C-alpha positions as CSV (number, residue, x, y, z in Angstrom):
1,M,57.9,25.4,45.8
2,G,58.5,28.0,43.2
3,A,55.4,29.6,44.2
4,M,56.7,30.0,47.9
5,M,60.1,31.3,47.0
6,A,58.3,33.9,44.7
7,S,56.3,34.7,47.4
8,I,59.2,35.2,50.1
9,T,61.1,37.3,47.5
10,S,58.2,39.6,46.9
11,E,57.9,40.3,50.7
12,V,61.7,41.1,50.8
13,L,61.4,43.4,48.1
14,F,58.4,44.9,49.6
15,F,60.4,45.4,53.2
16,L,63.7,46.3,51.6
17,P,63.2,50.0,51.3
18,F,62.1,50.2,54.9
19,I,65.4,48.3,55.7
20,L,67.6,50.4,54.0
21,L,66.1,53.4,55.5
22,A,66.5,52.0,59.1
23,L,70.1,51.0,58.5
24,L,70.6,54.7,56.8
25,T,69.2,56.3,60.0
26,F,71.1,54.2,62.4
27,Y,74.4,55.0,60.5
28,T,73.8,58.6,60.2
29,A,72.7,58.8,63.9
30,T,75.8,56.9,65.0
31,V,78.1,59.1,62.9
32,A,76.8,62.0,64.4
33,Q,77.2,61.0,67.7
34,C,80.5,60.0,67.5
35,H,81.5,63.5,65.9
36,G,79.8,65.3,68.6
37,A,81.6,63.3,71.3
38,R,84.9,63.8,69.6
39,R,84.2,67.8,69.3
40,W,82.9,67.7,72.9
41,R,86.2,66.2,74.0
42,R,88.3,68.5,72.1
43,P,89.8,71.1,74.5
44,T,88.8,74.6,73.7
45,K,91.5,77.2,73.4
46,K,90.8,79.8,76.2
47,K,92.2,83.1,75.4
48,R,95.3,83.8,77.5
49,P,94.9,86.8,79.6
50,N,97.2,89.9,78.9
51,L,98.2,90.1,82.6
52,P,100.7,93.1,83.5
53,P,104.5,92.3,83.7
54,G,105.8,91.1,87.3
55,A,107.0,88.3,89.2
56,P,105.2,85.9,91.4
57,G,108.3,85.7,93.9
58,W,108.9,82.9,96.5
59,P,106.1,79.9,96.8
60,L,103.7,80.6,99.5
61,V,105.1,84.3,100.4
62,G,105.5,85.6,97.2
63,E,107.0,89.3,97.8
64,T,105.2,90.2,100.8
65,F,108.2,90.8,102.9
66,G,110.1,93.0,100.3
67,Y,106.7,95.1,100.0
68,L,106.2,95.4,104.0
69,R,110.1,96.5,104.3
70,P,110.0,99.6,106.6
71,H,110.7,103.1,104.7
72,P,110.4,106.5,105.2
73,A,106.8,108.0,105.1
74,T,107.8,110.6,102.7
75,S,108.7,108.0,100.2
76,V,107.2,104.7,98.6
77,G,110.0,102.5,99.6
78,R,112.6,100.7,97.5
79,F,110.4,97.9,96.7
80,M,108.0,100.2,94.7
81,E,110.6,102.1,93.5
82,Q,112.4,99.0,91.9
83,H,109.2,97.4,90.7
84,V,107.8,100.5,88.8
85,A,111.3,101.3,87.4
86,R,111.2,97.5,86.0
87,Y,107.6,96.8,85.4
88,G,106.1,100.1,85.0
89,K,103.3,101.6,87.2
90,I,101.1,98.5,86.9
91,Y,102.4,95.4,87.6
92,R,101.8,91.9,89.1
93,S,103.0,90.3,92.2
94,S,101.9,87.9,94.9
95,L,101.3,89.4,98.1
96,F,99.8,88.5,101.6
97,G,99.2,84.9,99.8
98,E,97.1,86.0,96.9
99,R,97.9,87.0,93.1
100,T,97.8,90.7,93.1
101,V,98.0,93.7,90.8
102,V,99.8,96.4,92.3
103,S,99.0,99.9,90.9
104,A,100.7,103.0,91.2
105,D,99.0,104.6,88.2
106,A,96.8,107.4,89.1
107,G,94.2,106.9,86.3
108,L,93.9,103.1,87.5
109,N,93.3,104.0,91.3
110,R,90.6,106.5,90.2
111,Y,88.9,103.7,88.3
112,I,89.1,101.5,90.9
113,L,87.6,103.8,93.4
114,Q,84.7,105.1,90.9
115,N,83.9,101.2,90.6
116,E,83.5,100.3,93.9
117,G,80.9,97.8,94.5
118,R,80.5,97.0,90.6
119,L,83.9,96.0,89.7
120,F,85.7,95.8,93.0
121,E,85.1,95.3,96.7
122,C,86.7,95.7,99.8
123,S,88.8,92.4,100.5
124,Y,91.9,92.4,103.1
125,P,94.2,89.3,103.9
126,R,93.0,86.5,105.2
127,S,95.7,87.0,108.1
128,I,93.5,90.3,109.0
129,G,90.1,88.3,109.1
130,G,91.8,85.6,111.0
131,I,93.0,87.7,113.7
132,L,90.3,90.3,114.0
133,G,87.4,87.8,113.3
134,K,85.0,87.6,110.6
135,W,82.7,90.4,112.1
136,S,85.7,92.9,112.0
137,M,84.8,96.3,110.2
138,L,87.9,95.9,108.0
139,V,86.6,92.2,106.8
140,L,83.0,93.1,106.2
141,V,81.5,94.6,103.2
142,G,77.9,96.2,102.1
143,D,75.1,96.0,104.5
144,A,76.9,94.0,107.2
145,H,79.7,96.6,107.6
146,R,77.1,99.6,107.7
147,E,75.3,97.8,110.6
148,M,78.5,96.9,112.4
149,R,79.7,100.4,112.3
150,A,76.5,101.6,113.9
151,I,77.0,99.4,116.4
152,S,80.5,100.3,117.2
153,L,79.4,104.0,117.2
154,N,77.3,103.1,120.4
155,F,80.7,102.6,122.3
156,L,81.2,106.2,122.3
157,S,79.0,106.2,125.3
158,S,78.6,109.3,127.6
159,V,80.4,107.2,130.3
160,R,83.6,107.0,128.2
161,L,83.4,110.6,127.5
162,R,83.2,111.8,131.1
163,A,86.0,109.5,132.0
164,V,88.5,110.5,129.3
165,L,87.6,113.5,127.2
166,L,86.0,115.8,130.0
167,P,89.0,115.8,132.0
168,E,91.1,116.9,129.1
169,V,88.6,119.7,128.3
170,E,88.8,121.1,131.9
171,R,92.7,121.0,132.0
172,H,92.6,123.2,128.5
173,T,90.0,125.5,129.8
174,L,92.1,126.2,132.9
175,L,95.0,127.0,130.6
176,V,92.8,129.4,128.5
177,L,91.4,131.1,131.5
178,R,94.9,131.7,133.1
179,S,96.4,133.3,129.8
180,W,93.4,135.8,130.0
181,C,94.8,137.0,133.4
182,P,98.2,138.5,132.9
183,P,99.7,140.0,136.2
184,S,99.6,143.6,134.7
185,G,95.6,143.0,134.3
186,G,93.4,144.9,132.0
187,A,94.1,142.5,129.2
188,C,91.6,142.7,126.3
189,F,90.9,139.5,123.8
190,S,88.9,138.1,121.0
191,A,86.3,135.5,122.6
192,Q,86.1,134.1,118.9
193,H,89.5,133.9,118.5
194,E,90.3,132.2,122.0
195,A,87.3,129.7,121.2
196,K,88.9,128.9,118.0
197,K,92.5,128.4,119.6
198,F,90.9,126.6,122.5
199,T,89.2,123.9,120.1
200,F,92.1,123.5,118.1
201,N,94.4,122.8,121.0
202,L,92.2,120.3,122.1
203,M,92.0,118.3,119.1
204,A,95.9,118.7,118.4
205,K,96.5,117.1,121.8
206,N,94.2,114.3,121.8
207,I,94.5,113.2,118.2
208,M,98.1,114.4,117.2
209,S,99.9,114.6,121.0
210,M,100.8,118.3,120.0
211,D,101.4,120.7,122.8
212,P,99.7,124.0,122.7
213,G,102.0,126.9,122.2
214,E,104.9,125.1,120.5
215,E,106.2,126.3,117.3
216,E,104.8,123.4,115.1
217,T,101.6,123.6,117.1
218,E,101.3,127.4,116.0
219,R,102.3,126.6,112.5
220,L,99.6,124.1,112.0
221,R,97.0,126.4,114.0
222,L,97.3,128.8,111.2
223,E,96.8,126.6,108.6
224,Y,93.6,125.3,110.8
225,I,92.3,129.0,110.6
226,T,92.6,129.1,106.9
227,F,90.4,125.9,106.9
228,M,87.8,127.3,109.2
229,K,87.4,130.6,107.2
230,G,86.7,128.3,104.1
231,V,84.3,126.1,105.9
232,V,82.2,129.1,106.8
233,S,82.4,130.8,103.6
234,A,80.6,130.9,100.2
235,P,81.6,128.1,98.0
236,L,83.3,130.2,95.6
237,N,86.1,128.2,94.0
238,F,88.4,130.8,92.4
239,P,91.6,132.1,93.5
240,G,91.4,134.6,96.5
241,T,88.3,133.6,98.2
242,A,88.5,131.9,101.4
243,Y,87.0,128.7,100.2
244,W,89.8,128.4,97.6
245,K,92.5,128.9,100.1
246,A,91.1,126.2,102.6
247,L,90.9,123.8,99.6
248,K,94.4,124.2,98.7
249,V,95.4,123.6,102.5
250,I,93.1,120.4,102.4
251,N,94.4,118.8,99.0
252,E,98.0,119.2,100.2
253,T,97.6,117.6,103.8
254,L,95.9,114.6,102.1
255,R,98.6,114.5,99.5
256,L,101.5,114.5,101.8
257,G,100.3,113.3,105.0
258,N,97.5,110.9,104.2
259,V,97.9,107.9,106.7
260,V,96.1,105.4,104.1
261,R,99.0,104.9,101.9
262,F,97.4,101.8,100.0
263,L,94.1,100.0,99.6
264,H,93.0,96.4,99.6
265,R,90.8,95.5,96.9
266,K,89.5,92.4,95.2
267,V,88.3,92.2,91.3
268,I,84.7,90.8,91.3
269,R,84.4,91.0,87.6
270,D,87.1,90.5,84.8
271,V,88.7,94.0,84.0
272,H,90.3,95.2,81.1
273,Y,92.4,98.3,81.5
274,N,94.8,100.0,79.5
275,G,95.7,96.9,77.4
276,Y,96.0,94.7,80.5
277,D,93.5,92.1,81.6
278,I,92.7,91.6,85.3
279,P,90.9,88.5,86.0
280,R,88.2,88.2,88.4
281,G,89.1,86.8,91.6
282,W,92.8,88.5,91.8
283,K,93.6,91.1,94.3
284,I,94.4,94.7,93.3
285,L,96.2,97.1,95.5
286,P,96.0,101.0,94.6
287,V,98.9,102.4,96.1
288,L,97.7,106.1,96.8
289,A,101.4,107.2,98.2
290,A,103.0,106.4,95.1
291,V,100.6,108.9,93.0
292,H,100.8,111.5,95.7
293,L,104.9,111.1,95.6
294,D,105.1,110.9,91.9
295,S,107.8,113.5,90.6
296,S,106.2,113.2,86.9
297,L,102.8,114.7,88.7
298,Y,104.1,117.3,91.4
299,E,107.2,119.1,91.5
300,D,109.3,118.5,94.7
301,P,106.5,116.0,96.0
302,N,108.4,115.8,99.3
303,Q,107.8,119.2,99.9
304,F,104.8,120.4,101.7
305,N,103.6,123.3,99.6
306,P,99.7,124.3,99.5
307,W,100.3,126.8,96.7
308,R,101.1,124.3,94.3
309,W,97.6,123.5,93.7
310,K,97.1,127.1,92.6
311,N,99.9,126.3,89.7
312,L,98.2,122.9,89.0
313,E,94.8,124.7,88.4
314,K,96.5,127.1,86.1
315,E,98.0,124.0,84.2
316,H,94.5,122.2,83.8
317,A,92.7,125.6,83.0
């Protein structure tokens, strides 16, 4: 009996280190797993983005109605004026059912246009896509937009030109020919001058509904002549040249008469600009008219003055 007990004790002592090692391994694995599980379940604190100041407005509609309130074309409207005065030129809002950043800042607007396709993409409100359809050129981007634009150009067929444009060309041609035949006879005229006037009057009537011979039409025609002289001149951009004069007219027309007052864009990558974070997925509206009518950038911004660009060039020189 004693010999048997001694044998069992020796076997236990022989396997004891292995048993202790197994228990230690099990304990270590269990503790590590529990600790890892607790650490995995612990919520990670994500850095809160530093959004531009602003307010979301009413539920669902946000501030859309105020933003779209009618206002004179030579102003940015009371909504923009109040928000810029309260929040600054970059503020957040809720427009067209989307979280939106509105920019009246010249630097940010330029940054958006320069990073088209990399940080921002064209993105119109869902209402436009719902009405015009998913194949509208306003909704499509990239290759799909280019393909649809090529298809649309085919609609300007010769049939439409013969039905709509050619009758207008014939009518304006007859008006020009009659002006060449005064009752006294013996009239002299410049063919080049008459051709330019004919081309301008045709465009002014069909694009802007401006009748030939009116005072406003004639003033615009003189600016058009300045523009055409610049087109066919050497591209020498210094004061006094035809090219320089034409650029001044174009810049002022685009500033004061641009029909595109703001753009619809979507942020496709997180953007950090001037201390503000603009998260991916937000909409951003660069308001071009707010920059063009900014009195801190342009003196008397509501005044059409092509020569202001001459002074601006001197300031930046």
